[in-house]
N, C-alpha and C positions, 0 to 999 in steps of 0.2 A: 429227166432232174426236174423238181419241182422248186421254184423261187419262192420265197415268202419274205415279208417285212414282220419283223417281231420286235417287241419291246420288253425291256427289263422291268422298268419301274415306270409309274404313270407320268413322273416329271421327265423322263429321259425320252431321248429322241429314238426313233425305229432305226433298225439295221436290216441289211439283206442277209438272209439265211437259207440254205439250200438243204434239201432233203431228198431222198431216194425214195421213189414210189411211195409217196405219202399224199394223201388226200386231207386236207385240213380247211377248216372254216375259221371266220373271223372269231376272236376272242377264244380260240383253243388254246389250252396252255400244253407247253411241250418242253422236254429236256434238250438243252442244246449244249454243244462242246464249243468253247471258246478257245482262244490262244492261251487264256488263263486259267481253264478248267471246266468245271460242269455247272449250270446254272438253268433255273426255270425262266421260261419267257412265256410272253402272250402274242398270239398271232395277231397282227394287224390286219393284214390284207394279203391274198395271193397276187403275185406279180404275174408270173408266166411260167411255162414249161420249156426248157431248153436242152440242148444237147451237152454242154459242157458249162462249168461254173462261170458266173458273170464276173467282169473285173470291178473290183472295188472303187467306189466313186472317191472323191476328195473327203479326207476326213474320215474314211472307212477302211482302214488298214486292217482291222480286226476280221479274222476268218470265222464265221459261224456257221455250224452244221447242226441241223436237226436230226437228233437220235431218233426220237419216239415221241408219242403223246404221253403226256404225264398222266400216271395213275395217284391213286389215292395216298400210297406211301411217299411219292415224290412231294404232294401237296403238304403232307404232313413233316416231311424233312425240312421243307423249305420255311414251314411256320415254327419248326423247331430252331432252326438256323437264325432266325430273327426274334426268338424269344426274348434276348437281352437288348432289344434295340432302344427301349426308352431309358434305360440306365446308360447306355453307350452315347447317346445323344446328351444326356446330363453331363457325363465325365469329359466328352470331347468338347462342350461348350464351356466348361471350366478351364480346359487347356487353352483354347481361344482367347477368353478374358484373361487368363494369366499373362499371355503374351501381348495384350492390349491391341488385338488384330480388330479392325472394323468390318467383321463379318458375323452372320448368324447361321448357326447350323439348323437346316429344316428337317432332314431326315438321313437316316444310315441303312443301307441296304446289304444284306450279306449274300453272298454267293451260296448256291445249294450245297456245295462240298466245303464252304466257308474258308476257302482258300483266297478270296478277294472281297473287299468292301468298298462301296462307293458311297461317300458322302455328299450330299447336297447341301449347298449353302447360298446365301445372298449377300452381296456386298455392293454399296454405292459407288466405291472407288476401287481401283486397282490394288490388288492384295498380295504381298509376298509371303508366301506360306511354305517356303521351303523348310524352314525349322519346326513349324506345325507338323507338317507332313512325316518329319522323322519322328516326334512324339506320337503320331498316331499309329505309325508302322510298329513302334515299341508297344503301344498298348494292345494292339489288335493281333500282333504277331503274324501278320499275313500282309499281302499287298493291298496298299490302300489307294483309291483314286478320288481326289478332290474334284467336284464338278460344279461350276458357279450357274444357278439359275436365275431366271427372271422374276419381275414381279407377278406374271402371269402363272408361273410355274408355282410360285408361293402360295398363290390362292388356290390352285391346284390341290396343293398338298394339305393345306390346312382345312379347306373346305369353308363353305358360308351359304346364304341364301342369297339370290338375287333380288333386285327390286320387284320382279314378278312374282316374288313369293317361292319360286321353285329354286332347286339346288342349281350351282355354278355350272353353266354350259361345259367349261372346261373340265369338269370332273365327270360329267356324264357321256359327252358325245365327242369330245375332241381328243385324238392321241396326240397329235403334234399340233402346237399353238402357233398359228400363223398370224402375221401383223394384221391390225385392223387400221386403217387409215380413213382419211376423210374421203377418199374415193369409194368407201363403202357406204356412205351416207347419200340417202336418196333425199327427194324433196320431202317425203313424209316423216322424216326424223331430223332433218339438218335444223327445223326451227326450235328444237327442244333446247332447254337449257343445259350448261355444261355438266350439272350435277346429275342430270337424268341420263347423260349419255356414258357416263364412266361407272366401272364395275367395282367390285371389290378389291380389285389389284390397283385401282386409281388409274387404269387405262380404259380405253374406249371399250365397251361392252363387246364380248364376241358374239352375240346375238346379231349385232347391226350388219354382221358381215352376212348372215343369213336373211335379214330383212332386205339388205340392199340387193342380194341376188333375186329374192321372190319380187321384189318391188320391180325390177329390172325386167323379168319375165311377164309380170302383170302389164306394164306399159308397152311392152311389144305385142302382146296379144290384142287383135282387135275387138274391140266392143260388138256386141250382137246389135244389129240394127233391127228394132221392132217394126214390123210392116204395119203401114198406115191403114187405119179402118176406111 
């Protein structure tokens, strides 16, 4: 049995998924069966090969099984399922505003069989959205899950260019966003001003994590000594 980590949306976390006699690579798209139906997912990484299904970790109660690699028809069906996404975002944000909730809807993702919808939102405070969830269930006529995301995820969804002129690291290379703290700053960057350390999300730039790791390796590598003439 092969074990992989898969991701349903760019702003979602990755989940453990199992499949029989499958050989998949990173970024391959697959059809999976969850506790709620069928959906399309992207392979983040292969974990290992085991004899029996792994136990779910904390927060991963959902069972995900990889059925097969996705074909052109699956991709077309997923695109068709999300065809009304923009109008759904507008309508759902109107429901949020009507209830005067301090939250902003960022994205809506429909499952492959359209039996489940995940709505990503940002909020600066704790929000009681139980009544809103009832409104959304009536609107979509299927199961709805509201998922709060952070400032980094918001930047990942909306997109932008960093101060380097390139696209944001979180949209290009990061599957799951990890915290970037002062421990990731080495001597080469710690002297910069605060405005040169923060990204589009207002947090420390993701690339500082790479700079810190590369800098640490460079400091540990001994400098070559030139022979004296």
